N, C-alpha and C positions, 0 to 999 in steps of 0.2 A: 780408102779403108782397110784397115789393119787388118793382121791375121785374128787377130783377138777379134775386134769387132764384128768378122763374118760371122765366128763360132757364137758371140753373142745372139746375131739377127737368125743365126738357124735356128735357135730353140724355138721347139714346139709350142713351151708355155701352159705345160700342164699345170694346173693348181696343186697350192701346198695348200692341208687343211690340217688344224691341230684338233683332235680328236679329247674328247672331255673323257673322264675315267671311268665311267660307266663305260662308253664304246669300247675304251682301251681296254678295259677290263675283259670284255664280252670275245674281241678277235684273241684276246693272250689266252682266252678257253677252248677253242676253237683247234688251237695248236696242242704238238705235243713232241716239238723240236725246239730247242733255242742254242741262243748261243751266249755264254757264260763267259765276263770280259773279267780279269782282275790283272793284280799288279805281280812280277814273280821276278825274282832278283832282277829288281828295277826297268825290268822290259814288260810292257804292254803284252798279253796273252790273251788269245782267244779260242775256248773250245766248244766244238757243239755237244749239246745235254739233252737228253730227253728228261719230260719233266711231267710235273702234274699239281694241280691246283692243288693243295688243302687247306679251307677255311683263307687267311687272309695272306697265303706265303705261298712261293715257288718250291716246291718239293724234288733234288734229284739226289740221286746214288755215284755214289764215285769210289778208288779203291782206298782205304786207307793212308797208303801212302802213297798217292799217283798225285797228278798234278793239279787236280778238282781240289784235292785234298787242302793245299796253297790257299786257297780262296778264304777257308773258316776263318773266322774274327777281324776280316779284311771286308776292306769298302770294296764293293763288286757293281758290275752292272749288268744285265740281263737279258735280252734281244730276242724278238720275236716277231718275224717279218714273215710279209708275202708279195710275192715279187710278179707280174704280170710281164713278161718280156717282151711278148706281141703288142700288148696295148699300151706299154711304156708307162706302167700304173703297179703301184701297189700302199702297201701300209708299212709300218713299223712300230710297236710298242717298247717301252724300254723299262725295265724295273731298275731303278739303284737301291744299296742296301748294305748290308753288312753282312753276309752268310755266317750263319752259326749254326751249329751242332741241333741233331732233336734229342731230347732228353728221351729215355726210357719210356716215361709215362707220353710221352708225345708219339713214339712209335708207335706203341702198342694202343693207340688211338687210330693212327693209319694204318695199320696193317692192311684192311679192306682197300685202302686207297693207293696204296703206296706204289710209288714208279716201279716198273718193270724195265731192269735195266735192258737197250740192247745191246751193247758192247761186253762183250767175253768179260770173266774174270771175278771175282770176289768183291763185286760192289756192296760193300757192307757200311759203307758212311753214308747216313743219310743229313745231307747237308738241307736247311731251309733260306729264304730270301724273303722276306716282309714285303707287303706290296705295298709300304706306307708313299711312297715314289714312282708314283708311273705315269708314264707322261707315251701319247700318239700323235702318229704325223702319216694322213694318208697321201698319196699322189695324182689325183683325180686328172685324168685326159681333158682335154678341152673341146 
């Protein structure tokens, strides 16, 4: 038995379940923090962001000239998850899309439900990611 075979044999065999859009959306709505993934200067970048769901979009606030602003008008992924280290179980939901600035009209509609930034600084740029492409997976222990 090789070392590779040994580690494969040691797998606990948790089951991976693909989640449908409705369940993925339900899980996404239950969280307030996710990770924004985008390419900056040719390198993958991942940043934690607190967010809110506004209709059919994820909305977050960022600094007008900060790293998160570089994601605007570019393809991004936004990932939210919940992991239970003890049970070795959890789930992950990923939204893929193009990040876009909210218009003044959209901002006016959002004011009551705007995300309140956790980080300090003037986070005046409102960015949205449409929920057009959403997928989820759950790791279920046996």
